[in-house]
N, C-alpha and C positions, 0 to 999 in steps of 0.2 A: 850149229845153233844151240843144241842141247848142252854142249860143253860150255858155251858162253853163259847160258842161264845158270848152270851149276856153279860156275865161277862167281857169278853175281850173288847167288844165294850164300855161297861160302864166305864171300867178303862181308855181306850184311850180317851173317850169323856171327862173325868174328868181331863185331863192333864192341866197344866197351859197354858195360851194363846199362848206363844211363841212356846212351844213344840207341842201343838195341831195343830197350823197353819203350823208348819214344817211338821208334818205327812200328813196333807191335801195336801200340796204342792208336797211332794214326790209321794203320791198316784195319784194326778192329772197328774204329768209328766209321771208316769209309764203307766197310762191309755192312754194318748195321744200318747206315744211312741209305745205301743203295737198296737193301732189302725192304726197309720201311717205305720208301717212296715207290718202289716197284709194287708192293702189295697195295699201297693206297691207289695207285693208278689202275690196277686190276679191279679193285673194289669199285672205283668210280665207273669203270667200263661196265661192270655188272649192274650198277644202279641205272645207268643210262639205258642199257638194254632192257631192263625189267620195267622201266617207268613208262606207262602209256601216255600218249599225247592227249591232253585235255582241251576242250573248247572253253573259251573264256566265259561265255554266258552260263555254262553249266558246271564250271570247275568247282571242285570241293575245296574247302579251306585246308591249307597245309602244304606239304612239299609235293611239287608236281612239275610236269613239263608242258610248256606252251610252244606253239609255233604260230608266228604271225609276221606282219610287216612293221618295220620301224617308222614312227611318225613323230611329229612334234606336238607338245601340249599348246593350248592357246597362250599367246604371249610372245616374248622375245625369242628369236631363233637361237639355236645352239651353233656357235661358230668356232671352228678350230683356230686357236691363236696363232698357229704356225703358217698355214696357207690361207686362212680366212674363208674356209670352205664350210657352207651350211651342212650339218650332219646331225646324227642322233647321239653319237659318242665320239670322243677323240682322245688320243694319247700322243705325246711328242717328247723328243729328246733333242737337245742342242749340245754338240760337242765341239771342242777346239783341238786342233792338232798341236801337240806340245813336243818339242825336241829337246832332249837333254844329253849331256855327255857324261858318261860314267866310266871311270877307269880307261879313259882314252877311246871309248866306243860310243858311237852315236845311237841313241835310242829314241824312237818316235812312237808316240801313242796318242789315243784320243781321250781327252779329259772331258767329263760331263759337266756342262755349265748350268743346265736347267733340265728338269725332267718332271712332267706333270701329266695328269689325266683328268678327264671330265667326271664330275659327280652330279651333273644336272639330270633331272628327271625327264624321261621321254615316254612316248606311248607305244604300245604294241597292239595291233589290230589283227583279228583273225577272221573277220566276216560275221562272227556271231556277237562280238562285243569288243571292248577295248580295256586295256589294263595299263596302269601307270607303272613304269619300271624305274626302280631306284638302283642305279648301277654301283653304288658304293660297296666295295668288297668283292665285286664279281671278277671272275676270270673271263676276259673278253677275247674272242677270236674274231678279228675284224674282217671286213670284206676288201679293204684297201690298205696296202702297205706300200710306202714309198720312201726313198732316201735320195737326197741330193746334197750338193756342196755349194759353197759360196765364199766370197772374199771377206764378208763382214758378219758380225754377230746377228744382224737383222736379215732374215732370209728373204730372198726374192721369191717369185712364184715357182712352184715345183715344175720340173720339166714334163713335157707332154709324153716323152718316152723315157725308158730306163737309161740312166747314165752308165756307160761302160768304162769311161775314163773319168777320173775324179780330179777336179781342180779346185783350189781354195783351201784355206785353213780352217773352215768351219763346216761341220757336217750336220744335216738336219734329217731326222727320222720321224715319220708320222704314220699313225694307224687310225683308221676311221671305220665306224659303223655308219653307212650312208643311209640317207632317207629313202624309204621304200625297200630296203634290204629285207630279204626273208631271214628271220632270226629264230633260232632254236634256243629256248630259254628254260633253264632248270633253276628253280628257286622256291622260296616260301611265299605262297599266295594267300592273301587275306582280303576281305571286303570291309571297307570302312563305311559304317552306316551314317546316313545324314541325320537320323533322329538322335538328338542329344539330350542329356539331362541338364536342366537349367536351374539356377538358384536366383530367383527374381530379386529377393531382398538384398542379397550380397551384391548383385550386379548394379542395382540402383544405388547402393551405398558407395560403390567404387566410382560410379559415374559422377555422383554429387561431389565426392572428394576431388575428382579431376577438375570439376567446374570451380570448386572453391580455391584450388591452386591458382587459377587465373581470375584474380579478383576483379580486374578491369572488365573482362568479358562477362563475368557474373553480374556486375552492376549494370552493364549495358543491356543485358537481356532481361533482368528481373527487377531492377530498381524503378518501379513504376512511378513513384512520387519524386524521384530525382534528388533525394536528400543525401545520397552517398552512403546509405546503409541499407541492408536487407532486413526488412521487418519480418515479423512472424507470418503475416499474410503472404508477403512476397516469397518467403522461404517455402511456404506451403505450395505456391505456384511452381517453384523450382522443382519440388519433389514430384508434383504431378507431371511436369514436363519430362523429368528423368524417367518416371515410371512408364510414360507413353513411349519414350525412345527405346527403353530396354525391351518392352514387349514387342515393338516393331522389329527390333534386331532378332529376338527369339523366333518370331514368325519366319523371318527371312532365312535364318539358319536351319530351322526345322524342316523346310522344304528342300534343302540341299540334297540332291540325289546321292545314292550310294555310289562309291567308286572302288575299283579293284586296284590292289597294289601288289607287285612282285618285288621281293627284296631278298636279302641274305637270310639263310636259314638260321634258327637259333642254336642248332647243333653243328656238327662237323661235316655235314653233307655238302657236296659242291654247289656253288652258286655260279652258274655258267650262262653267258650270253654269247651265242656263236652264229656267225654268218655262214658257217659250214654245216651241212646237213647232219642229222643225228648219227647215221650209219658211219660217216667219216670220223666224227668225234669218237665214237666207240672204238673204231679201228685204231685211231691214233693212241688212245689210252691203252689198248691192249698191247700194241707194239712197244710203247713206252714202258709198260709194266714188265713184260717179258724181257725186254732189253736190260732193264735195271736188275731184274732177278738174275740174269746171266752174268752181269757185272759183279753182283754180290757173290755168286758161286766162284767166279774167277779170283776175286780178292780173298775169299776164304781159303781157296786152294793155295794161294801164295802165302798167306799167313800160316797155314798148317805146315807147309813145306819149310818155311823159315824157322819155325819153332822146332821142327823135327831135326833140321840141320844143326841147330844150336845144341840140342840135347845130344846128338851124335858126336859133337866136338867136345862135349864136357868130359 
């Protein structure tokens, strides 16, 4: 085994300069990449471990961790396009089996035809309050993952059980955060206040401009004498009506309650929505980090040995 490795290093070290330095560059980039992503995973694990879980009702503004159950906002349901399942968040991929012949050999691979994920808002409830979650940019660890195959581009219903045998030239993969799931969420928390600043004069001017653009509607509402023109007195009535409308709109908007939003942090800290408990997330990140660190050390050892062999042959 060691003799084979020595022979491989010797062969690589004997490559022409352009090829040798290309191999060195690839190894160096791979080493640095594994080290970077390993350290990032360990940093994320430390952030997850050090961040206490907050209650929505008493949460401070800024980066924090919440735990609650996924629910829908009032209005239309969130439906997975692939299986038509109601959910809080979805991700899917559609692939087609492609067979090609290259140099007399048959090669089969799966080609991605469509790949999308949900960016619709949903609610997180923890008993003390509720928070709107904007999943755009989040790393999502779902509660449900499933894959099935079919004979056409349009999927049938997913199987009730996992498929051990695969039939059909199309493959469908779906991941869901389901309604009611316990979700651990790390992100940037902020409270949007219902009290707003209003510019009454500007809003009245904009509303009147909108009415003027619809001349027929303006005449129907304010042409009291029916002469087909808006007189000074009639325009004054229109202004009074616009002022009344704007003030009513301001009153309705002013009593809008405050609402909480969790979204992507403005810095490089992780934005995570997970149906897996915090301790498991932390453990996964640590294993990932140490594994990549080990890969980085192994690649560096290979790189150093290759350079040393090249120098010994010079």
